[in-house]
MARKOL-322875 format. One line per field, with one value per atom (N, C-alpha, C): residue in three letters; atom name; z, x, y. Coordinates in Angstrom, 3 decimals. Atoms other than C-alpha are relative to their C-alpha. Example, Ala and Ser with C-alpha at 12.3 -4.5 7.8 and 13.67 -1.06 7.14 Angstrom:
// residues 2
code (ALA	ALA	ALA	SER	SER	SER)
site (N	CA	C	N	CA	C)
w (0.000	7.800	0.000	-0.060	7.140	0.730)
u (0.890	12.300	0.900	-0.820	13.670	-0.770)
v (-1.190	-4.500	1.200	-1.190	-1.060	1.090)
END
This chain:
// residues 146
code (MET	MET	MET	SER	SER	SER	GLN	GLN	GLN	ASP	ASP	ASP	LEU	LEU	LEU	VAL	VAL	VAL	GLU	GLU	GLU	ALA	ALA	ALA	PRO	PRO	PRO	PRO	PRO	PRO	GLN	GLN	GLN	GLU	GLU	GLU	THR	THR	THR	ALA	ALA	ALA	ARG	ARG	ARG	GLY	GLY	GLY	ARG	ARG	ARG	ARG	ARG	ARG	MET	MET	MET	LEU	LEU	LEU	ALA	ALA	ALA	PRO	PRO	PRO	LEU	LEU	LEU	ALA	ALA	ALA	THR	THR	THR	ILE	ILE	ILE	GLY	GLY	GLY	GLY	GLY	GLY	LEU	LEU	LEU	GLY	GLY	GLY	LEU	LEU	LEU	ALA	ALA	ALA	THR	THR	THR	LEU	LEU	LEU	ALA	ALA	ALA	LEU	LEU	LEU	HIS	HIS	HIS	LEU	LEU	LEU	ARG	ARG	ARG	ASP	ASP	ASP	PRO	PRO	PRO	HIS	HIS	HIS	GLU	GLU	GLU	SER	SER	SER	GLY	GLY	GLY	SER	SER	SER	TRP	TRP	TRP	GLY	GLY	GLY	LEU	LEU	LEU	CYS	CYS	CYS	PRO	PRO	PRO	SER	SER	SER	ALA	ALA	ALA	ALA	ALA	ALA	LEU	LEU	LEU	GLY	GLY	GLY	PHE	PHE	PHE	TRP	TRP	TRP	CYS	CYS	CYS	PRO	PRO	PRO	GLY	GLY	GLY	CYS	CYS	CYS	GLY	GLY	GLY	GLY	GLY	GLY	LEU	LEU	LEU	ARG	ARG	ARG	GLY	GLY	GLY	VAL	VAL	VAL	ASN	ASN	ASN	ASP	ASP	ASP	LEU	LEU	LEU	THR	THR	THR	ASP	ASP	ASP	LEU	LEU	LEU	ARG	ARG	ARG	VAL	VAL	VAL	VAL	VAL	VAL	ASP	ASP	ASP	ALA	ALA	ALA	ALA	ALA	ALA	SER	SER	SER	SER	SER	SER	ASN	ASN	ASN	LEU	LEU	LEU	VAL	VAL	VAL	LEU	LEU	LEU	VAL	VAL	VAL	LEU	LEU	LEU	ALA	ALA	ALA	MET	MET	MET	PRO	PRO	PRO	VAL	VAL	VAL	MET	MET	MET	ILE	ILE	ILE	PHE	PHE	PHE	LEU	LEU	LEU	LEU	LEU	LEU	GLY	GLY	GLY	ARG	ARG	ARG	TRP	TRP	TRP	ALA	ALA	ALA	PHE	PHE	PHE	ASP	ASP	ASP	SER	SER	SER	TRP	TRP	TRP	SER	SER	SER	GLY	GLY	GLY	ARG	ARG	ARG	VAL	VAL	VAL	ARG	ARG	ARG	THR	THR	THR	PRO	PRO	PRO	MET	MET	MET	ASP	ASP	ASP	HIS	HIS	HIS	ARG	ARG	ARG	VAL	VAL	VAL	ASN	ASN	ASN	ALA	ALA	ALA	VAL	VAL	VAL	LEU	LEU	LEU	LEU	LEU	LEU	THR	THR	THR	LEU	LEU	LEU	SER	SER	SER	LEU	LEU	LEU	THR	THR	THR	ALA	ALA	ALA	LEU	LEU	LEU	ALA	ALA	ALA	ALA	ALA	ALA	PHE	PHE	PHE	THR	THR	THR	VAL	VAL	VAL	LEU	LEU	LEU	ARG	ARG	ARG	ASN	ASN	ASN	LEU	LEU	LEU	PRO	PRO	PRO	ALA	ALA	ALA	GLY	GLY	GLY	SER	SER	SER	TRP	TRP	TRP	LEU	LEU	LEU	ALA	ALA	ALA	PRO	PRO	PRO)
site (N	CA	C	N	CA	C	N	CA	C	N	CA	C	N	CA	C	N	CA	C	N	CA	C	N	CA	C	N	CA	C	N	CA	C	N	CA	C	N	CA	C	N	CA	C	N	CA	C	N	CA	C	N	CA	C	N	CA	C	N	CA	C	N	CA	C	N	CA	C	N	CA	C	N	CA	C	N	CA	C	N	CA	C	N	CA	C	N	CA	C	N	CA	C	N	CA	C	N	CA	C	N	CA	C	N	CA	C	N	CA	C	N	CA	C	N	CA	C	N	CA	C	N	CA	C	N	CA	C	N	CA	C	N	CA	C	N	CA	C	N	CA	C	N	CA	C	N	CA	C	N	CA	C	N	CA	C	N	CA	C	N	CA	C	N	CA	C	N	CA	C	N	CA	C	N	CA	C	N	CA	C	N	CA	C	N	CA	C	N	CA	C	N	CA	C	N	CA	C	N	CA	C	N	CA	C	N	CA	C	N	CA	C	N	CA	C	N	CA	C	N	CA	C	N	CA	C	N	CA	C	N	CA	C	N	CA	C	N	CA	C	N	CA	C	N	CA	C	N	CA	C	N	CA	C	N	CA	C	N	CA	C	N	CA	C	N	CA	C	N	CA	C	N	CA	C	N	CA	C	N	CA	C	N	CA	C	N	CA	C	N	CA	C	N	CA	C	N	CA	C	N	CA	C	N	CA	C	N	CA	C	N	CA	C	N	CA	C	N	CA	C	N	CA	C	N	CA	C	N	CA	C	N	CA	C	N	CA	C	N	CA	C	N	CA	C	N	CA	C	N	CA	C	N	CA	C	N	CA	C	N	CA	C	N	CA	C	N	CA	C	N	CA	C	N	CA	C	N	CA	C	N	CA	C	N	CA	C	N	CA	C	N	CA	C	N	CA	C	N	CA	C	N	CA	C	N	CA	C	N	CA	C	N	CA	C	N	CA	C	N	CA	C	N	CA	C	N	CA	C	N	CA	C	N	CA	C	N	CA	C	N	CA	C	N	CA	C	N	CA	C	N	CA	C	N	CA	C	N	CA	C	N	CA	C	N	CA	C	N	CA	C	N	CA	C	N	CA	C	N	CA	C	N	CA	C	N	CA	C	N	CA	C	N	CA	C	N	CA	C	N	CA	C	N	CA	C	N	CA	C)
w (0.096	90.374	-1.179	1.517	87.309	-0.254	0.449	85.601	-1.237	1.511	83.293	-1.100	1.444	80.189	-0.589	0.451	79.081	-2.068	1.498	74.910	0.332	-0.018	74.536	-1.272	0.913	72.203	-1.405	1.038	68.496	-0.261	0.598	67.175	-0.198	0.445	65.745	1.111	-1.287	68.889	0.978	-0.160	70.253	-0.165	0.689	68.017	0.209	-0.171	68.363	1.398	-1.634	71.998	0.272	0.108	71.553	-0.573	1.065	68.915	0.509	-0.596	71.160	0.415	-0.470	72.920	-0.912	0.766	70.231	-1.130	0.865	67.748	0.594	-0.656	70.218	0.013	0.345	70.576	-1.358	1.200	67.085	-0.407	0.504	66.290	0.707	-0.183	68.805	-0.050	0.718	67.967	-1.344	1.247	64.775	-0.330	-0.192	65.582	0.438	-0.626	67.794	-1.213	1.230	64.609	-1.386	1.175	62.253	0.661	-0.623	64.490	-0.152	0.016	64.807	-1.805	1.358	61.157	-0.687	0.612	60.628	0.726	-0.863	63.427	0.576	-0.385	63.442	0.924	-1.056	66.463	-0.053	0.066	65.058	0.460	0.059	65.551	1.396	-1.448	68.972	0.965	-1.230	71.623	-0.609	0.681	69.136	0.642	-0.987	71.483	1.165	-1.429	75.005	-0.178	-0.445	76.717	0.561	-0.709	77.689	1.191	-1.338	81.163	0.125	-0.493	81.336	-0.486	1.515	78.308	1.045	-0.993	81.084	0.573	-0.944	83.598	-0.233	0.225	81.567	-0.614	0.716	80.295	-0.753	1.063	77.299	0.528	-0.003	78.508	-1.161	1.248	76.929	-1.294	0.672	75.201	-0.757	0.378	74.191	-1.387	1.347	70.422	-0.796	0.534	69.965	-0.768	0.850	68.747	-1.740	0.763	66.594	-1.376	0.962	65.296	-0.740	0.175	64.992	-1.543	0.668	62.601	-1.316	0.955	60.326	-0.238	0.749	59.751	-0.470	0.163	59.319	-1.900	1.222	55.970	-0.607	0.710	55.342	0.290	0.030	56.686	1.182	-0.995	58.653	0.518	-0.592	59.108	1.010	-0.730	60.623	1.321	-1.183	62.864	0.605	-0.680	63.647	0.981	-0.461	64.507	1.150	-0.518	66.692	1.339	-1.185	68.853	-0.608	0.921	67.856	0.923	-0.643	70.380	-0.898	0.598	68.935	-1.226	1.359	65.372	-0.254	0.188	66.525	0.624	-0.756	68.612	-0.852	1.201	65.977	-0.670	1.004	64.153	0.865	-0.735	67.178	0.722	-0.100	68.225	-0.502	0.890	65.113	-0.016	-0.266	65.199	1.131	-0.763	68.470	-0.222	-0.411	68.171	-1.320	1.084	64.826	0.609	-0.628	66.783	1.091	-0.648	69.581	-0.731	1.344	66.556	-0.414	0.514	65.045	0.823	-1.067	68.290	0.256	-0.716	69.385	-1.095	1.072	65.938	-0.199	0.730	65.423	1.600	-1.867	69.836	0.215	-0.468	70.141	1.364	-1.461	73.767	0.476	-0.349	74.122	1.932	-1.403	77.290	0.505	-0.666	79.416	0.270	-0.309	79.282	1.633	-0.798	82.298	0.549	-0.150	84.870	-0.357	-0.330	84.886	-1.395	1.288	81.022	-0.026	0.561	81.439	1.084	-0.628	84.179	-0.759	0.825	82.346	-1.108	0.903	79.296	0.065	-0.932	81.599	0.685	-0.588	83.077	-0.922	1.514	79.558	-0.470	0.851	78.148	0.902	-0.589	80.963	0.540	0.129	81.077	-0.837	1.575	77.446	0.242	-0.046	77.924	1.166	-0.460	80.816	-0.246	0.518	78.844	-0.944	1.136	75.935	0.778	-0.833	78.499	0.424	-0.559	80.037	-1.176	1.077	76.704	-0.670	0.911	75.031	0.656	-1.081	77.750	0.623	0.084	77.782	-1.138	1.214	75.695	-0.837	0.815	73.610	-0.832	0.719	72.919	-0.170	0.394	72.101	-1.759	1.307	68.499	0.168	-1.006	70.671	0.353	-1.001	72.033	-1.410	0.874	69.854	-0.652)
u (1.694	-180.978	-0.257	0.820	-183.074	-0.810	1.010	-184.718	-0.823	1.048	-187.791	0.408	-0.158	-187.153	-1.464	1.017	-190.381	0.341	-0.361	-190.251	-1.073	0.792	-192.020	-0.680	0.798	-195.190	0.774	-0.394	-194.548	-0.461	0.792	-195.427	-1.735	0.890	-198.389	-1.424	0.385	-199.686	-0.458	0.198	-199.282	-0.714	1.278	-201.292	-1.120	1.046	-203.668	-0.677	0.455	-204.332	-0.024	0.515	-203.893	-0.967	0.476	-206.083	-1.445	0.770	-208.548	-1.482	0.728	-210.054	-0.811	0.498	-210.659	-0.772	1.036	-211.902	-1.507	0.564	-214.277	-1.002	0.432	-215.397	-0.702	0.243	-215.806	-1.296	0.886	-217.621	-1.207	1.194	-220.017	-0.725	0.435	-220.885	-0.565	0.482	-221.041	-1.628	1.486	-223.526	-1.322	0.451	-225.064	-0.764	0.224	-225.353	-0.912	0.564	-226.672	-1.884	1.246	-229.644	-0.886	1.406	-230.658	-0.208	0.274	-230.672	-1.364	1.366	-233.112	-0.691	0.947	-235.053	-0.246	0.273	-236.492	-0.409	0.406	-236.130	-0.927	0.867	-238.418	-1.566	1.165	-240.997	-0.148	0.249	-242.794	0.191	0.301	-242.072	1.281	-0.676	-239.644	1.767	-1.373	-236.396	-0.264	0.175	-238.627	-0.168	-0.252	-239.035	0.606	-0.717	-236.673	-0.525	0.051	-236.588	-0.057	-0.432	-235.629	-1.420	1.346	-238.489	-0.985	0.959	-240.899	-0.465	-0.046	-239.863	-0.162	0.272	-240.541	1.312	-0.535	-237.595	1.625	-0.743	-234.750	1.523	-1.401	-231.039	0.798	-1.250	-227.782	-0.201	-0.047	-228.741	-0.912	0.498	-231.762	-0.312	0.041	-232.488	0.940	-1.151	-229.261	-0.247	0.081	-230.543	-0.933	0.293	-232.943	1.250	-1.234	-229.533	0.812	-1.178	-227.436	-1.212	0.948	-230.460	-0.076	0.253	-230.613	1.361	-1.106	-227.001	0.243	-0.024	-226.713	-1.014	0.934	-229.599	1.323	-0.841	-226.881	-0.457	0.462	-229.261	0.662	-0.540	-227.052	-0.774	1.130	-229.448	-1.058	1.063	-231.855	0.696	-0.378	-229.430	0.315	0.004	-228.258	-1.159	1.183	-232.108	-0.130	0.186	-232.057	0.270	-1.010	-229.110	0.941	-0.824	-226.675	1.105	-0.924	-224.331	0.776	-0.374	-224.102	0.746	-0.866	-223.024	0.983	-1.470	-220.570	0.802	-1.191	-218.907	0.877	-0.075	-219.534	1.697	-1.170	-216.199	1.223	-1.538	-213.754	-0.211	0.416	-215.309	0.839	-0.472	-214.699	2.192	-1.537	-210.894	0.324	-0.758	-210.397	-0.131	0.416	-211.778	1.148	-0.949	-209.580	1.837	-1.551	-206.307	0.285	0.486	-207.059	0.743	-0.429	-207.098	1.111	-1.226	-203.915	0.889	-0.654	-202.176	0.585	0.304	-203.096	0.505	-0.538	-202.038	1.540	-2.088	-198.223	0.532	-0.614	-198.097	0.430	-0.399	-197.537	-0.667	0.824	-198.185	0.238	0.424	-199.299	0.184	0.052	-198.038	-1.252	1.050	-200.699	-0.002	0.366	-202.021	0.957	-0.266	-200.749	-1.715	1.282	-203.686	-0.650	0.855	-204.675	-0.513	0.261	-204.904	-1.710	0.839	-207.147	-1.364	1.118	-209.356	-0.804	0.657	-209.793	-0.822	0.994	-211.255	-0.919	1.457	-213.473	-0.657	1.172	-214.719	-0.682	0.567	-215.386	-1.030	1.366	-217.286	-1.116	0.838	-219.236	-1.005	0.926	-220.289	-0.397	0.657	-220.955	-1.059	1.202	-223.156	-1.119	0.942	-224.672	-0.513	0.848	-225.440	-0.868	0.647	-226.836	-1.404	0.867	-229.132	-1.038	1.039	-230.529	-0.879	0.742	-230.739	-1.239	0.622	-232.537	-1.590	1.368	-235.326	-0.588	0.369	-235.525	-1.012	0.692	-238.577	0.335	-1.096	-236.573	0.258	-1.243	-233.979	-0.870	0.882	-236.659	0.039	-0.846	-235.046	0.777	-1.080	-232.495	-0.137	1.201	-235.275	0.192	0.055	-234.960	-1.535)
v (-0.487	46.456	-0.004	0.039	45.908	1.152	-1.347	48.910	-0.564	-0.048	48.107	1.223	-0.570	49.483	0.133	-0.008	50.997	1.098	-0.711	52.318	0.854	-1.076	55.532	-0.510	0.132	55.344	0.034	-0.303	55.621	1.143	-1.403	59.097	-0.076	0.163	57.889	-0.463	0.045	56.584	1.078	-1.638	59.665	0.733	-1.151	61.935	-0.425	0.608	59.405	0.159	0.149	59.675	2.200	-0.899	63.508	1.005	-0.352	63.777	-0.195	0.460	62.204	1.192	-1.249	65.008	0.786	-0.437	67.224	-0.079	0.562	65.009	-0.601	0.339	63.593	1.213	-1.662	67.578	0.105	-0.841	68.418	-1.113	1.335	65.023	-0.070	-0.224	65.842	1.280	-1.132	69.452	-0.386	0.306	67.764	-0.767	0.737	65.369	1.101	-0.073	67.620	1.661	-0.524	70.167	0.046	0.304	68.270	-0.700	0.257	66.971	1.141	-1.378	70.797	0.025	-0.003	70.487	-0.138	0.510	68.052	-0.094	0.241	68.296	1.822	-1.755	72.522	0.404	-0.760	73.982	1.614	-0.672	76.585	-0.186	0.242	74.556	-0.219	-0.167	75.267	-1.612	1.167	72.521	-1.361	1.285	69.952	-0.312	-0.147	70.763	-0.376	-0.555	70.932	1.220	-1.842	74.152	0.368	-0.698	76.518	0.639	-0.591	77.504	1.022	-1.109	80.988	0.830	-0.815	81.857	-0.655	0.186	79.789	0.863	-0.938	82.242	1.191	-1.349	85.213	1.061	-0.645	86.053	-0.282	0.552	85.836	-0.405	0.057	84.127	0.351	-0.010	84.568	-0.794	1.211	81.240	-0.376	-0.829	82.457	-0.453	0.001	81.168	-0.504	0.448	79.735	-1.639	1.349	76.253	0.679	-0.571	78.410	0.791	0.175	79.896	-0.257	0.219	77.509	-1.250	0.386	75.831	0.606	-1.031	78.857	0.165	0.204	78.854	-1.063	1.467	75.363	0.207	-0.656	76.820	1.024	-0.966	79.507	1.470	-1.241	82.460	0.832	-0.600	84.264	1.076	-1.119	87.093	-0.365	0.748	84.863	-0.646	0.413	83.413	1.165	-1.312	86.986	0.752	-0.360	87.647	-1.207	0.775	84.718	-0.388	-0.698	85.240	0.514	-0.647	87.668	-0.554	0.440	86.829	-1.724	1.510	83.066	0.366	-0.619	84.531	0.574	-0.473	86.601	-0.512	0.145	84.521	-1.506	1.009	81.471	0.124	0.038	82.328	0.013	0.372	82.659	-1.391	2.123	78.775	-0.752	0.915	77.570	0.413	0.027	79.345	-0.420	0.624	78.095	-1.695	1.741	74.190	-0.290	0.472	74.482	-0.016	0.138	75.659	-0.865	1.430	72.783	-0.814	1.339	70.167	-0.046	-0.154	71.643	-0.335	0.136	71.979	-1.456	1.753	68.164	-0.408	1.143	66.745	0.320	-0.352	68.864	-0.634	0.273	67.985	1.477	-1.661	72.168	0.291	-0.321	73.163	0.666	-1.719	76.656	0.163	-0.362	78.344	0.657	-0.259	79.448	1.887	-1.246	83.249	0.520	-0.314	85.096	0.393	0.346	85.026	0.954	-1.108	88.427	0.165	0.249	88.212	-0.491	0.974	85.447	0.684	-0.326	87.308	1.406	-1.367	90.410	-0.477	0.440	88.513	-0.566	0.373	86.237	0.979	-0.983	89.646	0.748	-0.404	91.450	-1.219	0.917	87.915	0.290	0.115	87.817	1.120	-1.869	91.863	-0.156	0.155	91.460	-1.221	1.503	88.346	0.715	-1.264	90.719	0.364	-1.299	93.560	-0.308	0.039	91.528	-0.676	0.950	89.466	1.165	-1.335	93.094	0.018	-0.775	94.552	-0.779	1.226	91.485	0.035	0.100	92.106	1.283	-1.094	95.725	0.022	0.155	96.359	0.892	-0.971	99.077	-1.224	1.413	95.961	-1.004	1.176	93.708	-0.400	0.241	93.713	-1.047	0.289	91.751	-1.560	0.853	89.098	-1.334	0.995	85.943	-0.416)
END
């Protein structure tokens, strides 16, 4: 009985495959950020119409494009005025993307968290987004509106 011997790919080839997804994601986000820097979303209709704003309410993402544009000009206060959640979440998102890229580069595989912890984090995040949406749509919470 003959066995086909398959050589394991060299370390660099395996690393290249592991890095594809994080590099494609980071590259895509970089291109989107560049596009938002070059085409100002503060100009009405420059990126189309927001469906939720057309329906008369601000969703948690409303103002996100303007916020990213403001951040590319290092105007953090203006970005927070457009979408406070985006500005607060940005360091966490950058950290998680960086950790994903580093783990992919080094070949580290993290063990998943307990499902209960994931459920609690998801519930807290969705609750915070729902509260943000309600608060930014109240007349008294208009300072949160984009």
